[in-house]
C-alpha positions as CSV (number, residue, x, y, z in Angstrom):
1,M,17.6,13.3,-21.1
2,S,14.9,15.3,-19.4
3,E,14.0,14.9,-15.7
4,F,10.4,15.2,-14.5
5,S,9.2,16.4,-11.2
6,E,7.3,14.2,-8.9
7,H,3.5,14.1,-9.2
8,G,1.5,13.2,-6.2
9,S,2.1,13.3,-2.4
10,Y,2.2,10.8,0.5
11,S,2.9,10.2,4.1
12,I,4.1,7.0,5.8
13,K,3.4,6.0,9.5
14,I,3.5,2.8,11.5
15,K,1.0,1.9,14.2
16,D,0.3,-1.5,15.8
17,H,2.0,-3.5,13.1
18,I,0.1,-1.6,10.4
19,L,1.9,0.5,7.8
20,I,-0.3,3.5,7.0
21,I,0.2,5.2,3.7
22,D,-1.9,8.3,3.0
23,A,-1.5,9.5,-0.6
24,K,-3.0,11.8,-3.2
25,G,-2.3,11.3,-6.9
26,P,-2.0,11.1,-9.8
27,F,1.4,9.4,-9.4
28,N,4.3,9.2,-11.7
29,I,7.5,7.0,-11.7
30,E,9.6,9.8,-10.1
31,L,7.2,9.9,-7.0
32,V,7.0,6.1,-6.8
33,T,10.8,5.8,-6.9
34,H,11.2,8.3,-4.1
35,Y,8.3,6.7,-2.1
36,H,10.0,3.3,-2.3
37,I,13.2,4.7,-1.0
38,E,11.5,6.3,2.0
39,L,9.4,3.2,2.6
40,N,12.4,0.9,3.0
41,A,13.2,2.0,6.6
42,S,9.6,1.5,7.8
43,I,9.4,-2.0,6.1
44,E,12.7,-3.1,7.6
45,L,11.5,-2.0,11.0
46,L,8.3,-4.0,10.6
47,A,10.1,-7.1,9.3
48,Q,12.5,-7.1,12.3
49,S,9.6,-7.6,14.7
50,N,9.0,-11.1,13.3
51,Q,5.3,-10.6,13.6
52,P,2.6,-10.4,10.9
53,W,2.1,-6.9,9.5
54,S,-0.2,-5.3,7.0
55,Q,-0.8,-2.0,5.4
56,I,-3.6,0.5,4.9
57,V,-3.3,2.6,1.8
58,I,-5.5,5.7,1.8
59,L,-6.0,7.2,-1.6
60,H,-7.5,10.6,-2.1
61,E,-9.2,11.8,-5.3
62,E,-7.6,11.0,-8.6
63,S,-5.0,8.4,-7.5
64,L,-4.0,6.8,-10.7
65,F,-0.5,5.6,-11.7
66,T,1.4,6.0,-14.9
67,P,2.2,2.5,-16.5
68,E,5.9,2.9,-15.3
69,A,4.8,3.9,-11.8
70,E,2.3,1.0,-11.7
71,Q,5.1,-1.6,-12.5
72,K,7.4,-0.1,-9.9
73,L,4.6,-0.4,-7.3
74,I,4.1,-4.0,-8.2
75,D,7.8,-4.7,-7.8
76,S,7.7,-2.8,-4.5
77,N,4.8,-4.9,-3.2
78,R,6.5,-8.1,-4.2
79,W,9.5,-7.0,-2.2
80,R,7.2,-6.0,0.8
81,K,5.7,-9.5,0.7
82,T,9.2,-11.0,1.1
83,K,9.5,-8.8,4.2
84,G,6.2,-10.2,5.7
85,L,3.4,-8.1,4.3
86,S,0.3,-10.2,4.2
87,Y,-2.7,-8.0,3.8
88,C,-3.6,-4.6,2.3
89,A,-6.7,-2.5,3.0
90,L,-7.3,0.1,0.4
91,V,-9.4,3.1,1.4
92,L,-10.7,5.4,-1.3
93,V,-11.5,8.9,-0.1
94,N,-13.5,11.1,-2.5
95,P,-12.3,9.0,-5.5
96,V,-12.3,10.5,-9.0
97,G,-12.5,7.6,-11.4
98,S,-13.1,5.0,-8.7
99,K,-13.6,2.1,-11.2
100,L,-10.2,2.8,-12.8
101,I,-8.5,3.2,-9.4
102,T,-10.1,0.0,-8.2
103,S,-9.1,-1.9,-11.3
104,Q,-5.5,-0.6,-11.2
105,M,-5.0,-1.3,-7.5
106,T,-6.6,-4.8,-7.8
107,H,-4.1,-5.6,-10.6
108,I,-1.2,-4.2,-8.6
109,Y,-1.9,-6.3,-5.5
110,R,-3.0,-9.4,-7.4
111,D,0.2,-9.4,-9.4
112,A,2.2,-9.0,-6.2
113,G,0.3,-11.9,-4.6
114,I,-1.0,-9.8,-1.7
115,Q,-4.6,-10.1,-0.4
116,M,-6.3,-6.7,-0.8
117,R,-9.7,-5.5,0.1
118,I,-11.3,-2.1,-0.7
119,F,-13.0,0.1,1.9
120,D,-14.6,3.5,2.0
121,Q,-14.0,4.0,5.8
122,I,-10.5,4.0,7.5
123,M,-11.9,2.6,10.8
124,T,-13.5,-0.4,9.0
125,A,-10.2,-1.0,7.1
126,K,-8.2,-1.0,10.4
127,E,-10.7,-3.4,12.0
128,W,-10.3,-5.8,9.1
129,L,-6.5,-5.7,9.3
130,T,-6.4,-6.0,13.1
131,K,-8.5,-9.1,12.9
132,R,-6.3,-10.6,10.2
133,N,-3.1,-9.8,12.1
134,S,-4.6,-11.4,15.3
135,Q,-5.5,-14.5,13.5
136,A,-2.0,-14.8,12.0
137,L,-0.6,-14.6,15.6
138,Q,-2.6,-17.6,16.8
139,P,-0.6,-20.8,17.0
140,M,-1.4,-23.3,14.3
141,L,-3.4,-26.3,15.6
């Protein structure tokens, strides 16, 4: 059995109930597996707040997933939804193959049942998520 090295890179931060993931692909299953393990602590922290939370995913350049990595990400997003994830803003920075990236990411979030919107500016994405989170905090009438 051969072992492959991770392809791609990422960073994970939390700010104001928003999980911020900044990544550059392409991505393989080895990277997505490691990413999911690192992500667990951040998601558990957000889930403990009992407040709505969302995420911004910033993808740079050629950020495509292998089929195995795509399925792992769908499973990860389904799990995140059980932990309170409600919205995702996807920001494409200098995308290579943007139609393919958009198609793949739309499929990933649709299959996970998470509302996702695509942006080309980080600030616009944050404003959209902040508004959604604020609306979710308002008491139901």
